C-alpha positions, 0 to 999 in steps of 0.5 A, a space after each residue: 461492522 463499524 465505519 472505521 473497520 472499512 479503512 486500511 490501517 498500515 503500520 510499517 517500519 520506517 528506516 528514515 525515522 527508525 520507528 514504526 509509523 501508522 497511516 490510513 492510505 488515501 485519507 490520513 498520512 503518517 500520523 503516529 509513530 513509536 517503537 512498539 508496533 501494537 501501540 502504534 496500531 492502537 494509536 492509529 485506530 484511535 486517530 481514525 475513530 476521532 476523524 470519523 467522529 469529526 466528519 460525522 459531527 460536521 456532516 461531511 462525507 467520509 473519504 472512500 475506503 481504499 480497499 479494492 479487489 485486484 484482478 492480477 493485471 495492470 498495464 505498464 508502459 515501458 517504451 519500445 526499447 525497454 520492451 524489446 530489451 526485456 523480451 530478449 532477456 526473457 527469451 534468453 532465459 527461456 521464459 515468457 515476458 510475463 513469467 520473467 517479469 512476475 519473477 523479477 517483481 516478486 524478487 523485489 518484494 521479497 527483498 
């Protein structure tokens, strides 16, 4: 595996720019754009390769890749009032707070 393969490459549609934009989370921000998703990905990969070469030639350590394993758990601080309101809403719908919130979060992601 090449060093470049360790980095997450994201190409996503930008409503603001009305085109695809490419970035490497945690290292290279939005650095290329275009109307063809594949071409933007190819350009992003080229930019990443160039940055890896620059760091290597300068003897600089590469940033740590952002790939990580997710446990499926995270802590969310809401404040007591919101915690109570969400718990009551979940109970009214016959759900545990966890199941209620997972369903709500999934609906946000799926649009």
